N, C-alpha and C positions, 0 to 999 in steps of 0.2 A: 490588590490581586485581580479585582473585577475588571480593571482597565488594562491589564497586561495585553500587549499586542501579540497577535498570533499569526504564524505561518502554518496554514493547514497543509500537512505533508501528504495528504491522500484523500482525494474525493473524485467524483465523476460528474460529467455532464452528458446529457443525451437529448436528442430530438428525433423522434421516430418518423417525422416528416422529412428529415434530411438524410439520415443514415439508417441502416437496417440492423436491428438488435434481435437476433433470433431468440435469445433467452428471455426477452421481455414479452414475447407474443403469448397470448392466452393459451394455456395448455402446455407450453413448451417447458416451463420451469416451475410447475406447481409444487415441486418437491424442494423449492428454494430453502436452503438450510436455516435461514433466519426466520422463516415463517411465511405467511401468505404474501406473495409478491404483488398483489393487485394494486396496492397504493403506489407502486413504483412505475406503473404503466402510464406515465405522464411526462410531458416535457420538463426537463430540469436544466436550466440555463443560469448564467450569472445573476439575473434578477431574482430568481427563485432561491438561489444560494444565499444571496444577501438577506432575503427575508427569513430564511431558516436559521441564520446565525446572527440576527440583528442585535441580540443582547451582548455581543462580544465584538472586540476590535480585531477583526481578521484583516490583515494588511496585505497578505499575499497567499497564493494557494498553488498546489501542485495537482495537476490532473493526471490520473492513472487510467490507462486504456480501459474502456468500458465494455469490452467483449462485443464490439460491433462485428458485423459480418467480416470474416477474415480476408475477404477479397477487397474490403474497403479500408484496410488498416492505414494506408497512407492518406486516404481521403479523410479519415478521422483526424489525423494530424493537421491537415490543411484546414479543415473546418474549425478546429480548436484555435489555430493561429488567427483565423478571422474573428473568433469570439474575443480573443485578446485585443485585437485591433479595435473592436467596437466597445468592449466593456472594461478592458484593462485586466481581465482575468480569463483563463488561468495564467500564471506567471512562469510556469514550467510545465513540460509535458513528459510523461513516461509513456512511450508508444508501445505498440505490439509488433513483434516479428517472430515467426517460427524460426528456430535455430537449426533445424535439421532438413530443410528443403533446398532444392536447387536454386531457389530465388532468394534465399536468406540474405546473402551479402548485398544483393541489389536493393532489397527492401530496407536494410539497415542504412545504406547510403542515401536512399530516398528520404528517410526520416531525418538523417543528419543535415539535409539541405534546409531544414526549418530550424532557425536559431533557438526556439524555445525547447527543443527536444534535448533532454538531459540523460535519459536512460531508456531501458527497455524492460517491459514485463513480459516474459515468455514462460508460461507454466509448463514444466516438464510433466511427463506421464507419471501419475501417482496411483497408488492402490486404494481400494475402497475402505480398507480397515487395517489396523496394525498387524493383523494375523495373516495378511496377504502380501505378496511381493511381486513387483514388476521389474526388478533389477535386471538390466541388460536388454530389456525390450526396446523397440524403436521409440525414440523420443524420451526415454528414461534418462536419468542423470549419469548412467553408465554407457549410453549409446555413443559410439565413436563419432557419428555424424552430428549428434547434438553437442558433444564436447567441442568439435571443430567449430561449430557455429558460436558456441559460448566464448571461445577464445577471441572471436572477432570483436566482442564488446570492448575489451580493453584496448585493442588496436584502434578502435574508433572513438575512444574516450567516452564510452557510454556505460553508465552504471546498470546494475541488475537489480530489479525489484523481485525478491524471492518470495514466492507464494506457494507453499505446500502444506499439507496437513502435518500436525506435530510429529507424527510417526516417521516423517521423512527428513526431519531436521538434521539428524546425524549424517545421513547420506549427503545432504547439501553441504555440511561442514567439510566433508572429505573433498568435494569438488572445489570449494572455495579455497581451502588450504593449498590445493595444487595450483591455484591461479591467483596468487596474492596481488596481482596488479589490477584485478577487477574490483571496483567499488560495489559493495553489496549492502542493501537494506532489506531486512526481513519485514514482510508485511504482517499486520494484524496480530502482533504479539505472539506469533507462532501458533495461533489458533488453539488456545487451551480449552477446547470444547468439553472435554471429559474432566469434571472436577472431582471424580472419585479419587481416593488415594492412589490407585493403580494408574489412572489416567494422568494425574498430575505428576507422578513419578516419571512417566515416560516423557511428558512434556519438559520437565526439568532436565532430564538427561540430554535431550536434544538442544535445549537452550544453553546448557553448560558447554556443549560442543561448539556452538556458534560463538558464545561469549568469549571463549579462549582465543578467538581470532580477532586481532585488534582492529582490522579494517571493516568488520561487520557492524552495521547499525541496525536499529530496530524501531519500527513504528508502533507506538502505543495506541492501538486502534482496534476496532471490531473485536472487543472482548466478549461479544455476545455468545451466549450458550443456547443452542437449539432447545426450545421448549421451556426455557426459564425466563422469568422477567428480568429486565435490565435494572440494576440498582447499584448505587455506590458501594454498598456493603458486599454485594455479590462479587464485585470485580476489583476492589481496592487491593487485595492481597496479590493478585497476579500482576497488576501494574507495578506495585512497589517491589515485588520480587524481581521483576524484569529490570527495573532501574538498578537494583542492587547488583544484579549479575553483570549488566553491560556498562554501568556507570552513567552518570548524568550526561556526560558529553557524547554518548552514542545513542541516546533515546530521543524520540520526537513524537509529540502528540499529533493525532490526525483524526478527522471525523468519519471518514468512509461514508459520507452521505452522497446520494440518498439511500444506499442499501441498508445502513444501520437504522434508518428511520422506521423500518419495519418494527423495531423494538423500542426505539426511544427517539425523541426529537433532538435536534442538534443543540439547541440552546441548553436544554437540561443536561445533555451529555457533557458539554464543555464546562458547565458549572461543576459537575461531578468530578471531572478530571482535575479542575483547579483545586477542589476540596481535597482530593487524594494527595496532592503534593503541597498542601498548605504549610507543612512543616519544613519545606525546603527553603533555602535562602532566596532572596530576590534574584540573585545571579543565576542560581540553579533553575528557578522557574523560567527565567528568560531563555536559558539554554533549551529547556524541554519544550517550550511553546513556540520558540522563534528561531534562536540562533543556530541550533543544530540542523534544522531543516533547511534554513537559508544557506548554510555552509555546504551541506551535502549536495543540494541541487543548484548551487552556485547562483543564488539570487542576489541581486543588488538592491538593498533596502535603503530607503531614505533615512539616514541616521539623524537628520535634523528634526525629525518628528517622532521617531520610534525607538531610538537607541539611548 
């Protein structure tokens, strides 16, 4: 198990000397939900990634947009392409584009010009808590302009990385069910932040809504809980529950580094993920750690060495 090859389905690179990341500037995101973001204010490139994951055999990785200045979203894709040319990583890119602006279609086409781009992460407007609603507001998942932009993803053969708080999962399921041609992967295990019985019940309700849609996949990542330590025992149940709901063939492990390193280092995290599914068959473990991500993001792996 220790030597299983891994396709990391979700991580980030950044270099503040190359691109602008407003959320990483001192004072801009001191409320970062995972904790103190000070340790994230450093360059994080493929050499740093390799060091962070040195105890594991990561053979490919997927970069998800890192919330750089939205005026630089295509520049981020171009920069990541150059990183791939120099370091061989990332192996696929999930880029950013707003779906509700006049420039949406042109931005999507600009990303499509880069062969590594496989999908888009565009966060819809969400509420601050389960007791609030933004339904129908501009950029919400009910906004006609946002929905028109969302339909462009399938037309351009781009997947959607869905990232919303757990209280918006049912809304997302309604959108996805109405657009079955769009390939979707839920980020970060649906964010089960609230581990109280009431919070977990609402998370489970949303996860059930998405799991009923056969085209929806899920990333087993960022199971962090604000204000609580990261441990295998704290997070095993939500990971295994998610696998039970979606099935082994629709789940993929991911590190979400560097953000998750606020709570845990990547090597320890990956060892814990492996321990969580140690009862799975070797075939199931390969699916969870490698095959599903490679299939969803259409990666070509060298089967002579890893299959």
